N, C-alpha and C positions, 0 to 999 in steps of 0.2 A: 335369527341373525339377518340383519338388513345388509343389502349390497348396493353400493353406489358405482355406477359405470360412467366414466368420463371419456368422451371421444367416440362420436357416432359416425365415423367415416364408412368407407366401403366395407371394411371388415368389422369394425366396432359395432355398427348397427345390427348386423346379423348375429354377432356374438351376444350382444345384450338381449336381443330377441329370444335367443335360446335360454338365457338365464331366466327371463320373465316366464317362459313356458314351464320351466322345470323347478324353479326355486319356490318353496312354500311361503316365504316371507316377502316383505316389501322390497322392490327393486327401484332405486332412484337412478335418474340419468341426467347427464348434462353434456352439452356441446357448445362451442363458441358460436356456432351458426344457429341462430334462434329457431329457424324452421325445422331443424333436425330433432326428431323425437322417435321413441319406440313405443308403440301401443302397449298398454299394460304396465308400463313403468311410470313412476311419478317424476315428471320433468321439473327440475329445479333451475334456479336462476344463476348459480355460480358453482365453480368447482369446490369452493370452501364450504358452501351450504351442503353440497352433496357429501363431502367428507364428514361434516359434523353430524349428519343424520345416519351415517352408515357405519356398520361394524367392519365391513370389508370394502375397501376402495380399490376398484380396478380401473387402470388407465390404458388407453389404446390411442396413442397420438403418433404423428408422422416422424418426428426427428428428435435428436438429443435435446435441442434447445426447447422444444415443446414439453418434453418430459421434465426438464429442469424447471420450466416456468410453472407447470402444474404442481410439482412438488413444493415449490416455494409458496404457492398460493394456498395449499391445503395444510401446510405445516402447523398453523395454530390449532388445527383440529386433531392433530395426531397425538397419541399418547398410549399408555398401557391399555391393552385390550383391543387395540385397532390393528388391522392387517392391511398392508398396502401391497397390491400386486400390479406391477407395471408389465403389461403385455406388449408394449411398443418394441420396435426393432431400432435400437440405438447403440451408440458406442459402449462396449462393456465397461470401459474405464469410467465413463460418466455414470452408468448404472451403479457401480460400486460406490461412487461418491454419494449418490442419492440414498443408497441403502444405509450408509453410515449416518447420514443426516436424519433419516427417518427413525432408525433404531436408537439414535440419541434421545429421542422423545419418549422411548419406552415401547413404541410400536414395533411391529414385525414387518419385514420387507422380503419380497420375492420378485425376481425377474422371471417372466414366463412368456417369451415370444412364441409365435405360432408359425407353422408351415402349412402349405397349401393355400388356396385362394378362396374367393367369395363363395363358389358353390359348396365347398366343404364347410365354410363357416355357417352357411344357411342350414346345412344338414347336421351340424353339430359333430362333424367328423374331422376336425383339425388335429394336426400333430402339435404337441406343446412341449417345449424344452424348458426345464425349470432350474433356477439357481437359487438355492436357499438351504437352510439346515434341514436335516431329516425329519425332525419333529414337526416343523412348520409345513413341510411337503405333505406329510400325511394328513395334516389338518385342512389344507386347502385343496387336496386332490378331488374331493367330491364336488367342489365348486368348479374346478377346471373341467371336470367330466361333463358338466352341462354343455361345454363348448367343444370338447375334443374327445376322441376315443383312443388316441395313442399319446400317453403322457409319460415323460421320463425325467427323472432328476439327474442333472449333469454334474452337480457339485454345489459349491457355495455361491454366494452372490456374484453375479456376472457371468457364471459359466453357462447358463441357459443361452445368453446372448452370444457367447463365443461359438457355441454349437450352431446357433441360427445363422450366423454370418458364414461359418464354414459350409453349412447346407446350401445357402443361397449362392455362394460363390461357385460351388460345384454345379448347381443347376445352370448358372450362366455359362459355364464352360461346356457342359453337355449341350445346351441350347446352341451355342456358337458352332459346335461341331456338327450338329444336325443341320443348322442353316447353311453352312458351307457345303457339306456333302450333298444336301438336297438340291441346292442351286447347281452344283456340278452335274448331278444326275439329270436334272431337267434340261440342261444344255445339250445333253446327249439324247434327249427325247424320252426319258423315263418319267412317267406320271407320278404325282404325289402318292396316289393310291398304291401303285406298284412298289415305289420306294419304301413306303411304310410296311407293306407286307413282307418285302424281301428282308428288311432290317429285323423284323420280328422273328425270322428264322435263325438268327445268329445272336452272338453276344452283344450286338449293338442295341438290342431292344431297350427302350427306356420310357419312363413315365411321361417325360416331356413330349416326345414324339407321339406316343399313343393318344395323348390328350389334346394335342394342338394341331395335328396334321390336317384335319378337316377344316379347321378355321383358317389355317394358312392357305389351303387350297381355295377357299371361298373369299380370301382377302378380308376376313373379319377381324378387325383390330379393336373390337369393343373390349372394355377394360374390366378384367377381374383382378389383376395385379399390374400396376402401372410400370412402364419403362422407367419413369423417374424414380420410383421407389427402389427398383433393383439397382439403378445407378447409384443411389444413396448407399445401399448396402455394400456395393463394390468399393465405394469410397471408404467406408468403415474398414473393410478388409484390407485395403491398401495401407491404411494407418496402422492396423494391427500388425501387418507383416513387417512394416518399418520398425515398430516398437520391438519386435523380436529379432530384427536383423535377418529376416528370412526372405529370400527372393522368390517371387511367385509370377513367373513370366506368363503363364496361361491366364491367370487372373487379370494381369495388366492388359493383355490383349483383349479379353472380353470387356474390360473397362473402357478401352479405346472405342470399341464398337458402340457401347452405350453412350459414351461422350458424343459421338457423331450423331446418335439418335437425339440427344438433347439439343445439339446445335441445329438439327433439322426441324426442330419444333414439334416432335412427336412424343414428348415425354408423358403426356396424359394418356396416350394410347396404351394398350396392353403390352406387356414386355415381349410378347412374341413378335411385335412389330419390328424388332431388330432384324427380322428376316429381310425387310426392305433395305436396310442398311447394307447387309452382306450382299444382297442381290444388286446393289447399286441403284436402288429405286428411291433414293431420298426425295422427299417432297418439299 
């Protein structure tokens, strides 16, 4: 079974590298940036060529419009026997549309967005939320396990993405709470180290603070997951909440913070850089 991987960005490059290490058959790769490649994969010249040579096509691109463009470009190569797995984080409604288009050719389709960031991608320890039928899920689980260790089927097409957006929206609100209360604690003279330790003694302990406190202390904004990508995900959540007529004031508040980060020109920095926005340190 040959695998084609399209999209070699911060996450995709590491994910493809794990497939190359663990998959016994040929792995093809493609990215619109010619310089991007993954050692051990066969680098091809187009998404369509990649799809034609591959039994399983995996895509990992930034936005809905990119997923749509890739899908349109590879459609002539899709048909019975092909499996299309989009691991991008996009609008669930767009993913459902793409699923119907792909399945119309006789191919199978799954959305399988990931959680955690670059270090987990490098270690093959991502969390993966899957939207597809049960039979396809069992067929693709071994492939997904090359990249992640916690894999869960959330339902039919689009449901993996619904869960991913709910997850990232929760992270943004936890992050915002950490940023605000850490800033307040520091104004009273409490160090980052003591704040983190004290929080760990109670119900406020959280994965975000445990992983990011040292980098915030050192003002390290190097990117594992960008501010602009989280801003994109909050935009998706805002559209989803409007579709359901459901008010989410906490999400909208976090979205305002991210909007200010984009306006401040720090979208390419890591998403923890929102700390600077909350602290009033916009650059």
